[in-house]
N, CA, C and O of each residue as an XYZ file, in Angstrom:
220
protein
N     -38.667      4.723     89.419
C     -38.037      4.012     90.512
C     -36.860      4.840     91.038
O     -36.115      5.440     90.262
N     -36.703      4.865     92.373
C     -35.634      5.638     92.983
C     -34.303      4.908     92.871
O     -34.236      3.679     92.911
N     -33.258      5.695     92.732
C     -31.918      5.142     92.762
C     -31.539      4.961     94.223
O     -31.579      5.914     95.001
N     -31.176      3.760     94.591
C     -30.880      3.477     95.993
C     -29.433      3.765     96.356
O     -29.057      3.577     97.513
N     -28.630      4.199     95.448
C     -27.249      4.533     95.737
C     -26.319      3.401     95.345
O     -26.736      2.267     95.108
N     -25.060      3.747     95.288
C     -24.057      2.759     94.915
C     -23.786      1.810     96.074
O     -24.194      2.051     97.210
N     -23.103      0.749     95.764
C     -22.738     -0.223     96.801
C     -21.892      0.446     97.869
O     -22.066      0.169     99.056
N     -20.979      1.321     97.471
C     -20.130      2.020     98.435
C     -20.964      2.886     99.375
O     -20.687      2.943    100.573
N     -21.990      3.565     98.837
C     -22.856      4.397     99.675
C     -23.658      3.537    100.643
O     -23.807      3.881    101.815
N     -24.170      2.423    100.148
C     -24.935      1.514    101.011
C     -24.055      0.918    102.100
O     -24.486      0.778    103.245
N     -22.816      0.563    101.744
C     -21.880      0.038    102.736
C     -21.570      1.096    103.800
O     -21.481      0.784    104.987
N     -21.408      2.340    103.367
C     -21.125      3.431    104.304
C     -22.297      3.629    105.260
O     -22.101      3.828    106.459
N     -23.512      3.573    104.728
C     -24.699      3.716    105.578
C     -24.788      2.556    106.565
O     -25.098      2.763    107.738
N     -24.520      1.346    106.102
C     -24.567      0.171    106.975
C     -23.529      0.294    108.082
O     -23.808     -0.038    109.234
N     -22.339      0.766    107.743
C     -21.290      0.939    108.755
C     -21.670      2.005    109.776
O     -21.389      1.864    110.966
N     -22.314      3.074    109.301
C     -22.751      4.128    110.211
C     -23.814      3.590    111.177
O     -23.776      3.883    112.372
N     -24.741      2.818    110.665
C     -25.787      2.237    111.511
C     -25.163      1.275    112.517
O     -25.527      1.276    113.694
N     -24.229      0.458    112.054
C     -23.544     -0.488    112.944
C     -22.829      0.258    114.066
O     -22.883     -0.158    115.223
N     -22.166      1.347    113.730
C     -21.455      2.146    114.725
C     -22.428      2.728    115.749
O     -22.144      2.720    116.946
N     -23.564      3.229    115.288
C     -24.567      3.790    116.202
C     -25.106      2.713    117.143
O     -25.279      2.957    118.337
N     -25.366      1.532    116.609
C     -25.865      0.428    117.438
C     -24.828      0.054    118.488
O     -25.166     -0.124    119.658
N     -23.566     -0.068    118.077
C     -22.496     -0.410    119.018
C     -22.382      0.625    120.126
O     -22.243      0.270    121.297
N     -22.439      1.903    119.767
C     -22.341      2.965    120.770
C     -23.507      2.914    121.747
O     -23.321      3.084    122.952
N     -24.711      2.680    121.225
C     -25.884      2.600    122.101
C     -25.804      1.395    123.031
O     -26.157      1.497    124.206
N     -25.349      0.263    122.524
C     -25.212     -0.929    123.369
C     -24.173     -0.698    124.468
O     -24.376     -1.106    125.611
N     -23.075     -0.053    124.126
C     -22.045      0.255    125.130
C     -22.601      1.168    126.206
O     -22.332      0.969    127.390
N     -23.382      2.176    125.801
C     -23.977      3.111    126.759
C     -24.911      2.381    127.723
O     -24.870      2.610    128.931
N     -25.748      1.505    127.182
C     -26.688      0.761    128.025
C     -25.928     -0.165    128.970
O     -26.251     -0.239    130.156
N     -24.922     -0.871    128.457
C     -24.137     -1.793    129.277
C     -23.446     -1.045    130.412
O     -23.463     -1.493    131.558
N     -22.839      0.093    130.091
C     -22.154      0.877    131.116
C     -23.135      1.394    132.170
O     -22.797      1.461    133.352
N     -24.327      1.753    131.753
C     -25.333      2.233    132.703
C     -25.739      1.117    133.662
O     -25.955      1.365    134.848
N     -25.842     -0.093    133.159
C     -26.216     -1.226    134.007
C     -25.103     -1.548    134.998
O     -25.376     -1.933    136.134
N     -23.862     -1.395    134.577
C     -22.731     -1.701    135.454
C     -22.697     -0.840    136.704
O     -22.240     -1.294    137.753
N     -23.168      0.380    136.610
C     -23.092      1.285    137.762
C     -24.366      1.280    138.608
O     -24.442      1.985    139.614
N     -25.354      0.498    138.211
C     -26.592      0.427    139.001
C     -26.332     -0.308    140.313
O     -25.515     -1.226    140.380
N     -27.034      0.111    141.331
C     -26.963     -0.559    142.623
C     -27.671     -1.907    142.541
O     -28.644     -2.072    141.805
N     -27.169     -2.857    143.303
C     -27.853     -4.144    143.409
C     -29.068     -3.917    144.306
O     -28.932     -3.371    145.401
N     -30.256     -4.329    143.854
C     -31.453     -4.123    144.678
C     -31.331     -4.827    146.042
O     -30.717     -5.887    146.153
N     -31.919     -4.225    147.054
C     -31.859     -4.782    148.406
C     -32.367     -6.213    148.457
O     -31.818     -7.042    149.183
N     -33.404     -6.508    147.698
C     -33.962     -7.864    147.701
C     -32.925     -8.883    147.231
O     -32.852     -9.984    147.779
N     -32.137     -8.538    146.241
C     -31.084     -9.441    145.766
C     -30.000     -9.616    146.815
O     -29.478    -10.715    147.002
N     -29.663     -8.524    147.502
C     -28.665     -8.606    148.564
C     -29.138     -9.548    149.668
O     -28.362    -10.344    150.196
N     -30.427     -9.447    150.009
C     -30.988    -10.319    151.036
C     -30.948    -11.780    150.595
O     -30.609    -12.667    151.379
N     -31.295    -12.018    149.344
C     -31.268    -13.390    148.838
C     -29.851    -13.965    148.850
O     -29.654    -15.132    149.187
N     -28.882    -13.156    148.487
C     -27.483    -13.613    148.525
C     -27.049    -13.938    149.952
O     -26.352    -14.926    150.184
N     -27.460    -13.112    150.900
C     -27.128    -13.384    152.299
C     -27.759    -14.691    152.759
O     -27.128    -15.463    153.481
N     -29.005    -14.948    152.347
C     -29.675    -16.192    152.712
C     -28.963    -17.398    152.106
O     -28.802    -18.426    152.764
N     -28.542    -17.272    150.863
C     -27.822    -18.376    150.218
C     -26.513    -18.663    150.928
O     -26.168    -19.823    151.150
N     -25.775    -17.608    151.290
C     -24.511    -17.782    152.002
C     -24.741    -18.445    153.355
O     -23.984    -19.326    153.763
N     -25.790    -18.014    154.042
C     -26.105    -18.599    155.347
C     -26.460    -20.078    155.197
O     -26.036    -20.898    156.011
N     -27.222    -20.422    154.177
C     -27.593    -21.823    153.946
C     -26.369    -22.673    153.622
O     -26.267    -23.814    154.072
N     -25.446    -22.123    152.848
C     -24.222    -22.851    152.493
C     -23.349    -23.067    153.737
O     -22.696    -24.102    153.871
N     -23.346    -22.100    154.626
C     -22.534    -22.217    155.849
C     -23.065    -23.302    156.759
O     -22.302    -23.896    157.520
N     -24.370    -23.577    156.697
C     -24.982    -24.609    157.554
C     -24.707    -26.032    157.064
O     -24.852    -26.995    157.818
N     -24.315    -26.155    155.814
C     -24.105    -27.507    155.245
C     -22.797    -28.097    155.663
O     -22.472    -29.219    155.273
């Protein structure tokens, strides 16, 4: 049977994985923030505003 390492080693590996996940999530979130709003969404927002103005 393989030795899986000490608790300290396992904790260090878990922290490293957690850090990698956090960094990847931040990268994805930041990429989404700079994306352009699709034209179709802009059109829908304009239609909603126009409908609200008529009420």
